[in-house]
N, C-alpha and C positions, 0 to 999 in steps of 0.2 A: 503493500500499500505506499509505503513511504517512496520508493521508486517512482511509482506511478504518478504521485502527486507531485515529485520533483520535476518529473518530464513535463508535466502540463504547466508548470508555472514558470518553466525556464526561460521564457522571453520577458518576465516580469523582474523588477528589482528585488532580488531574493537572496538570503543567507542560508546556508545549510552546514550541518556537521554532525559528527558522531561524538557522544562524550562516553568514555570509558575509564575504568581504574587502571591502576599501574599494571595491572596483569592482562589488560585487554577486554575485561568483562564489562558489559554495557551498564550504564547507571540511569535508572528510569527515575522519573519525576524531579530531576535536576532543574533548577530555575535558570533560564537563559534571558539576559536582559541586555539591551542595548542603550547607551547613553551618549548624549551629544553636550559636551561642556557642563558634565555633572548634572544634566538634565535627562531624566528617564524618558525615552521615546517609545519602545516598544518591548515586549517580552513574550516568552513561552515557557513551556516545560518539556522535557524529553519524553518520547514514548518509551514503550516497554523494551525496545531495542537500543535505547540510548540515542536515538536520532532526533534531530529538530530541524525545523524551517521557519523562517521569517519572511514574509513577503511584503511587497509594496513599500519599500525602503528607499528613500529619495538618495541620490548621489550626495556624498559628503564626507567628513572625517567623524569617526565615531569610536566609542569604547565598548568592547564585548565583555561582559561579566557573566560567569556561570558560578552558581552557588548550590551546593548539596551538602547536607547534614553528614558529618563525619569525614569531609574532605576540604583541602584548602580551596580558597576561592581562586578561579581562574580568570586573570584579566588581561585584556591584549588590545592595543590601538589598531585601528584599520581604516583606510580609505575606501569608499564604496563609489567606484567610477564605472563598474561594468553591469550588466544585467544580472550576472550570477556570481557569488563568491561561495566557494566551498572550503570550509575549515579543515575538512578531512577528520582525521581522528585526534580528539582532543583528550589527553591523559590527565586525570585528577590525582594529586598525592593525598593519602591517607592522613588524617590528623584528628585530634580530639577537641570538642567543644564544650565549653562549660555553660549549662544552663541551669539557672537557679541552684548552683552548688552542686550539681549532678553532672557528671563527665560522661557525655555520649560519645561513644567510639564507633567508628564505622566497622561493621561486621566483615571479617576476613572471609575468603574462601576457604572451605575445609581442605581442598587439594589445589595447590598452585604449582605450575611449571616454571622453572628457574634454570636456565643454561642446562647443564647435565645432571640436574637433580630434579625431583618431585618433592615439594613441600607439602607436609600434612600438618595443619594448624590443629594440634591436639585441643587447644583451649576451647575451640569451636565445637568439638566433639562432646556432646551431653551423654549419649547413650552408653559411652564406654567408661563414665565417671566412677569412681570409686574402687576399680579394680587395681591389678598391678600393671607394669610397663609391659610384661609378658603378654598379658590378655589384650592390651593396647595394640601391640605389634600384629597380633592376630587378627583382630577385628578391623583395623584400619589400613594396614600396610601390606597385606596379602602374605604375611609371614606364616607359614606352617611350622608347628612344632612336633618333633618326633618324642612322645611322652616316654619311650622307652629308654632312649638315651639322650635326650636333650637336644638333638641336632635340629638347627634353624636352616631353613631354606626359604628362598624368596620366589613367589610366582613359579614354581616348580624348575626354576633355573639353576638350583643348586645351593650350596653352602653361602652364607652371608656372613660379613664383617661386620661388628658393632662398634660404633664410636660413642663416647659420651662428652659432649661439649667440644667436639671438633678432634677428640683424640681417641684412637682406637682402643677398644677393650682387649685384654689379653685371656680372658677365661673363655673356655668353650666347653661343650656338653654339659653335664649336670651342674657343674660349676657357674657357668653362663645362666643356666635357668634359674639357679638359686639366687644369683645378683639381680637378675630381672624381676624375679618374684619379690625381692626385698625392697624395690624401688616403686613407690606408689604412683599411678598414673596422674593423680591430681598435681603432683610437682613437675609435670613435663609441660613445655611450651608448644614444642612442634617436633616432628620426625622429618629429616631430609634424607631421602632416598637417592643414592647415587648408583646409576647403572655402570658408569665407567670411571671408578675413582681415580683420582691423580697419582701420578708416579711416587709422590713422596711417601704414600702409605705402602706397607708389606702388600705384595699381590695376592695374598691368600684369601679365597672367596669367589667363586665364579658368579654367584648370585649378585655380587656387588656388595654395596656398604650401606647401613643406616646410621646417621648420626641422631642421636637422642639429645636434645637441647632442653636443659632444664630452664624453668622460669627464672629470668634474669633480665637485669637492666644495669647500665653503668653510672646511674646517679650516684651523686656524692652522698655521704651522710651514713646514719645508722638506721638499720631496719631489718626487716624479714618476712616471714610468712609462717602460717601454721595451718595444717590440714588435718582434720578428723574423718574418719569414716567408719561406718559399721552396717553389717549386712547378714543376710541370711538366705540360703537356699536349702540344702539339705544339712547344713552345719553353720554355726555362727563364723563372722568374719569381723574383724576390728583392726584399726590401724591409726597411726599418727605421724605425722612428718613435721620437722621445724627445721628452718633455715634463718640464719642470722649473719649479719655482716656489718663491718664498719669500714669505711674507706675515707677517712679524714686525714689529711696531711699526707706524708710521704709513705706512711705504714698502713697496710690494709690487712684485716683479718677477716676470716670467715668460718662458718661451721655448719654442719647438718647432721640431723639424725632421724632415722625412720624405723619404726617398729610395725610388722605386720604379724597378725596372728589369723591362721586360716584352718578351718576344719572342713575338709572338702571330700566327702563320700564319693567314691567312683567304682565302676565295675568293670573288669577285663574278663574276657571269655575267648577261649581257642578250642575249636572244633578241628580234629585231624584223623585222617584216615592213614593205616598202615596196611601196606601190601607188598610183602616180600617173601620169600621162603621162609625166612626166619620169624615174622610176626605178621599176622593178619587180625586186624582190630579196628574199631572205632573208639576214639577218646575224646571226651568233652571236659574240658576244665573251666571251672567258673570260679572267679575271684571276686568277692564282694570286700573292697577295700575301705579302710577308715583312717586316712592319713590326717595328721595334724602338723602344720607348718608354723614355725615360729622364726622370724627373720629380724636381724638387726644390722642396720647400715649406717656407717658413720663416717665424717669427713671433718678435718680441723686443718687449717693453712693459714699462711701469712705470705705478704708479697711487700717488698720495700725497694726502694731506691738506694742503691749503695752508693753510687756516684752520679752525676749529673746525667749521664747516658747508659748507665747500667743499672739493671733490675735483677733482683733475686726473688726466687719464689720456693718454698718448701711446703709440704703437706704430708699429712699422715691420713691414711684411709684404710678402710676394712670393712669386713662384714662378717656375721655368723649366721648361717642357716641351717635350721635341724627339721628334717622331715621324719617324723615318726609314724610307723604304720602298724596297725593289726589287721590282718586280712583271714577271711574265714573262706578256705578254697575247698570245693567239692570236685572230685575227679571220678567220672563215670567211665569204665572200660566196658566194651562190648565186643566180646569175640565171638558172637553167635547169639541165636537165640535163646539158648539155655545157659549163657556164660556172661553174666553181667555182674560186675564187681563195682562198688562205691567207695572211694577213700576220702576221708575228711581231713583236712590238713589246717592247723593254726599256723600261720606265717607271721612272723614279726620282722620287721626290717627298720633301721635307721640310716639315714642319709645326711651326714652333717659335713658341711664345709666351713672352714675357718680360713680366714685371710687378713692379712696385714702388710701394708706396703708403705714405703717411703718413697717420695718422689722429690728431686731437687732440679732446679732450673737455673740457669745465668744467660741473661740476655743483654748483648752489648750492641747499642746503637753506633753506627759507624757514618753517620751523616743521614741526611733526608731519604737516600735511597738505598742504604746498606744496612743490614741487620745480621748479626751471628748470634746463634742460639745453641746452647750445650745443656743436654738434659742426661741425668742418670736417675735409675730407678732399681730398688731392691724390692722383689715380690716374694712372698712366701704364702704358700697355700698347704693346708692339711685336710685330706679327705678321709673319713672313717665311716665304713659302710659295713656293719655287722648284720647278719640275718640268720633266722633260725626258722627250721620246718619241722612241725610236730605232728606226727601220724599216729593220734592216741590209741586208735583200735589195734594197730600193729606194733605198738610200743616202740616205733622208730623215731629217732630224734636226729636231724641233720642241722649242722651248724657251719657257716662260713664267716669268716673274720678277714676283712680287708682294710689295710691302712695304706694310704698314698701321700706322703709328704713331696711337694714340688717347690722348686726354688728358681728364681730367674734373676739375672742380672743385667741391665741393658744400658748401654751408652749410645747417645745420638748427637750428632752434630749438623747443623742445617745453616745455609748461608742464602740471604736473599739480597738481591740487586736490582734495581731498576736502570737500565741502560739508557732509557729515554721514556717520554710519555707513553710510547707505543710498543715498547720491548721490555719484557720483565722475565728474569732469570732466577731459577732457585736450584740449588743443588746441596747434596749432603751425604752422610755415611751412617750407618748404624751397625752395631754388633750386639747380638743377644746370645747369651749362655743359659742353658736351662738343664736341669737334671731331676730325676724322681727315682724313688725306690718304692715299687708297688709289691706288697707283701699279701699273698692271700693263703689263708689255711682252712681246708675243708676237712671236716670230720663227721663221723656218723656214731650213733650210740644206740644199740639195740636193747637197753635196759640193763645190760650187764657190763659190757665192754665196749669203751670207746676207741675207735680207730681212725687214724689220720688217712685220708684219701690222697695218696701221693700223685695221682693223675690229674686231680683238680687243683692241688696246692701248687704253689709256685712263689718265686721270688725274681722280680725282673727289675733291671737297673737300666737306666737311659741316660746318656749325656748327648746333648745336641748343641750345635754352633751353627748360627746363620748371620752371614755378613752380607750387607747390601750397600750398594752406592747407586745413586739416582741424579738425574738432572731433567728439569722441565723448563719449558720455554713458552712464554706467552707473547703473540703477535698482534698488534691492532693493524689490519689490512685495510686501511681506509675507514670511513665513518660507518660502515655497516657490516663489515667482516672481522670476525675474531678467529685466530688460529692458536691452539694450544696443543703442544707435544711433549712427551716425556719419555725417558727410558730409564728403566731399572734393571739392575744386575744383582742377583742373589747366589751366593755359594752356601750350600747346606752340607753339613756331615753330621752323621749320627752313629752312635753305637748302642746297641740294645743287647744286653747280656741276660740270658734266661736261666735261672736256677743255678747260678755259679757253676755252669758246666762249659763245654766247649761251643755250646750254641750261642753264637754271637753274630748278630746282624750288623754290618757295617755298610752305611750308605752314604755316598757322596755324589751331589748333583748340582750343575750350575744351570741357570736360566736367565735369558734376558726377557724382560717384560715391557715391549713398547707400547704406548697409547697415544691417541691424538683425537682431537675434536676440531671440526670447522663448523663456525656458526655464522650464518649470513642473514642479515635483516634484508628482507626482499622489498618491503615497504612498511608504512606505519603500522599496519595490522600483521602482516604474514613474516614467519620467520622460518628458516630453514636450518637443519643441523645434521652432520655426518660424524660418526664416531667409530673408533677401533680400539680394542684392548686385548691384551693377552694375560691370563690369570692362571693361578695354581690352586688346586684344593690339596692341602696337606691332611694326612690321617690325624683325627684328634687323639688327645691323649686317652680319651674313653676306650678306644680300641687298642692303643699301643701299650697301656697299662691294663693289662688283662682283668677281667671281671666275669663274675658267674651269677645269674639270676635264674630261678626256677618258676615256672608256672605248672605245677604238677610235675610228676616224675618223667612224663613224655616229652617236656618241653624246657629246653636249656637256651638261655640267651648269654652270649659270650662275646668278647673281643676277638680282634684279629690282628695279630702282630706282624703279618705278611702283606698287609695293605701298601699299596705303593701310592704315591701322589698323582693326581690327575693333572692334566694341562688343558687349558681352555682357550680358544679364539672367539671373540664376539665382534660381530661388525653390525652396525645399524644406522638408520636414517630417521628422522623426525621432522614434521611440519606442524608448527603452532599457529595458531590465529585467534583472536578474541578470546582467551582463556581456553580454548579447544586445542585438542592435539590428537594426532595419529602418528603411530611409530611403527617401523618394521626392523626385527632384529633376527639374525642368523647366528647360532651358537654351534661351534664343534669342539667337542670333548673327547679326549683320549684317556683311557683307563678310569672312567667315571666311577666314582664311589658310591654305591647304593647301600643303604643301611638294612639290616636285617633280613637277609634272604634265608628262607629256610632250606634245610637239607637233611636228609636221613642219616643217621649216624651208621657207623659200620656194621653193627649188629642189627640194624633195622628196627631197634625198639625205641628210638628217641628221635625227635625232630631238634636240630640245633639252628638257631637263628643268629647270624652275624653278618658284618658288612662284607660286601665283595666288590673287586674291582670289575667293571664292565669294560670290553674292549673299546668300543666307540659308541657315542652318544651324539646325535644331532637334534637341533629344535630351531623351529621356524616360529616366530611370535609377532604377532600383530595386535597392536593394543590402541585403545581411544579413551579420550575423556571427554565428557560432554556436560558441563555445568551450565545451567541455564535459570532464568528466574520466571516462574510461571505468573505470581503476582508480586507486588513489593514485599508481601509478608510470607511468600512460600518459594523458598529457594530448594533447587535440587542439583545434586552433583552425583553423577554416575561414571564409572569406568569399566572397560570391557577389555578382556585380553583372551585372544584365541591362540592355541599353541599346538603345532604339529610336531611329535616327537618320535624318533626312531632310534632303537637300539640294536646293537650287534655285539654278541659276546658268546664265549664258551663257557658252559657251566656243567660241570660233573660229565665232561667228554661229549657234551651234546651242543650243537650249534644253535644259537636262537637268533632270529630276526623279528623283532616286534616293532609295531608302529601304532600310533593312537593320536586322536585329535582330542582337545579338550577346551573348555571354555570357563573363564572365571568372571563374575561380575560383581563390583561393589557399589553401594547406592547409598545415599543420606539425603532425607528429606527433612529440611528444617523450616519450622514454623514460628514466626515472631508473633505471640500471642499478644504482647504489649512490650512497651519500651524495656521492661525489666524482666519479661517472661520469655522462655523459649522451650519449643517442644521439637524432640527429634526422633525420627524413625530412621534406623540404619541396619545393614545387614550385607551379607555376601552369599554368592552361591558358587560353587566349584564342582564342575562335573568330574566323573571318574578320570583317573590319569594312570599312566605307567609306573610301576615301582619294581624296576629290574624283572625278575621273572613272575612278579605279582602284579595285581592291579589294586589301585587305592580307589575305594568308592566314592559316589559323589556325597557332599557334605554342605552345610550352610548354616546360618543362624539369623535371626531377627533380633534386635536390641531397641528398647524403648527408654527414652530419658527426658527429663524435664528440668530446666533451670529457672532459679529465681535469684534476682539481685535484690539484696536486702537494702533498706533505707540508710541513709547518713554514713555511707561508706562501712557498713557493718559486715561486709562480706557477702558471699554467695553460697546458695545451697544447691545441690543437685541430687535428684532421686532418678535410679536408673533400674532397668529390669533386662538382664541379659539371657540370651539363648532361650526365648520366648517359648518355641516350640520343641526344645529338647532336640534339636536336628544337627547339632554341631558335633557328631559322632564319627568314629573311625570304623572303616570295615576294609580289611586288605584279605583278598582272596587269591589263593594260588592253586590252580589246578593244571597238573602236567601228568602226561602219560609216560614220558621218557625224557629224563629220569622221573619215576613216580614219586609226585608231591601233591598233597591234597591237605590244604589248610585253609581256615577262614578265622581270621583274628578281628574281634571287635573290642571297641572302647568306647564307654560310655561315661563322659565326664559329668561333673555336677552341672545341672541346668537351672533355669529360672531363679536366678540369684537376684535378689532385691537389695540394693546398696544405697545408703544415705551418706552424702558427702558435704562437709562444711569447710570452706577455705576463706581465710582472712589474711590481708596484707597488713603490715603494721611499720610504721617509720618509713624509711625511704625502700626504694624497690630492692629486691633480692638480687645481689650480686653474683654473677658467674665470674669466679677467679679464672684467671688465665691458665692456670696451672692445675685445674680440679681434673682434668685428665692429663696423659703424657704419653710420649712417644713410646714409653715402655708397655703401654695398654695393649700394643698389638699381640703381645704373647697370650694375653688373657683369652685370646680366640681358640687356644689349643688345650687349655688346662683340663686335666683328667683324661 
């Protein structure tokens, strides 16, 4: 309609234009006014697409002024001498406006595309309030979590790296899960998803990198924030987080503490069939679990200016997360119509992670365009994982004790230089040394005698060194084109000693990891980007430090010390316009690591689940984001991703060639009930996907939330209900004739969790210290 009207009025004296926010999203109902010597002449408001037209304006000199709540005023002088003036796309900057003592701030989009990253404004997400950062990643960023070993993957593209405030985290597996569960979502400002991370960071993680940004501003003064939450699903939840800071003068200090307690009943089930000359039976193992999680997360640090151009930072951080579980397992064996046996097992398991780390930084400014940074970190982790299995009817008792201390020492040196306004260079080096000793003692007791199981017991020691150097370049090629490239080289050597025997695995490998991004602004609205990167997926310490878990006598979950790293090439292109985007990406992966693939034991009596290398994995991904405004009070944001995956591998002497297409959709519907009240419906749907020789079933969830801003700056409250239809469940099915494997794993987490969250800022805004994370955090990606 706007275009037809514009064409019809083209011969009259008319103004036209398009009003957008900084991301290209249209701004409806903005006031457009024309003045002549401070005298109002004519005005209008923008339509739902942000467009405006003003007709019958005499020739002369004027001032165009555009006003919208939550945005800075736009003012521009112009001379009207022709029949038609088209201002094109006019971008308004976000601001805050005081009205009768109440600050009205323009609502940000939930999803924003910036350069090589996707920004998820968590503060705008109401339906996921009150949970942990782990739940937040799953609900908003497309992150899937393997509940068995804690592996994180992004949009089915493989392992992801996690950053906190711009610094990669060094924990992985269950340690990373414990860390993310100990962080409340109410303390998070936004998530930044990098598909092609810069060369500065370690190349580990084919799925890319997610930067978790905590709530922060750099205002001077003293202040902080406090958040309280309480909820109930099938078990009670409670938590508190506090942040404080003081940044007056030359010395800044900061601290934070968070506590979460969560009783979260869940159900695991495994149906398996055995068909071999040694064993023919069907087994159903059902585990009703009642875990209780208590997690503490803390940080304290200081920053100060040692000299005029020299800054020093030091912090102490850590967490303790304990997962205590009592499970009631029922195993039903059916060897025929007249041969059914039932076994009841009482299982107790503890999963406790303790961590403490010291991080130090020295930053030297060498002029306006030069900066040198040195960092050192010492990180210590301890994992204690005892478990017992008591079959009271048979008087059998089985116990597994596992202890794994892990130590890191990390040195990092970075240098930044601006050669000119259009050329920036950064290069540096890092060395990381790590070691762990993993001790497992498995024993059984038939009521009379206790016996050590030498086959399952082991002591494993690992020493690893990773040295890396990198260089990255950024060129501004004209006003509309930016080119970024980088090259990273990593040398890795590791020694794995098993059971103090001659079984020693020595691995040494060198790799180059190039990356490049070409970004071109086609016009005021449209932008095109091309990128390429090479990444690596290293085996996690979950697998390299062997562990043993049972789901009944016929199912064993274990690590795999023989895993090799996988190498990944990613190439992609993206087109963005008016807040929307379409992207295309192709992934090629060699020796892809796929978690928990089932295989029959040698005697045919047991299924063993462990990670395996797949020879080749290719994936084509097409994704798009479609935010739009239905009315001024109803905003909708939806993203889709279609993927076609192929797998080629040899598994137990059988060649496999598998392929499958899948679709994932994320959607958020936000309704502004009033200036201080907001309602949100959000959810996702993921169709079935390949999982090595298995197939991961379809799943999804719907979440509801409401937010109320309290009067007189007394904070805000959020009430949310997650997984309303109890549909966010796992189903992993494996059916093969050769080799014969027939298993169905199902996992039902706690659903319909109602959570109440209260958040209040006090004093100045919460400060994010520059050194809250550190370059040493890269190794946290592999802990355990």
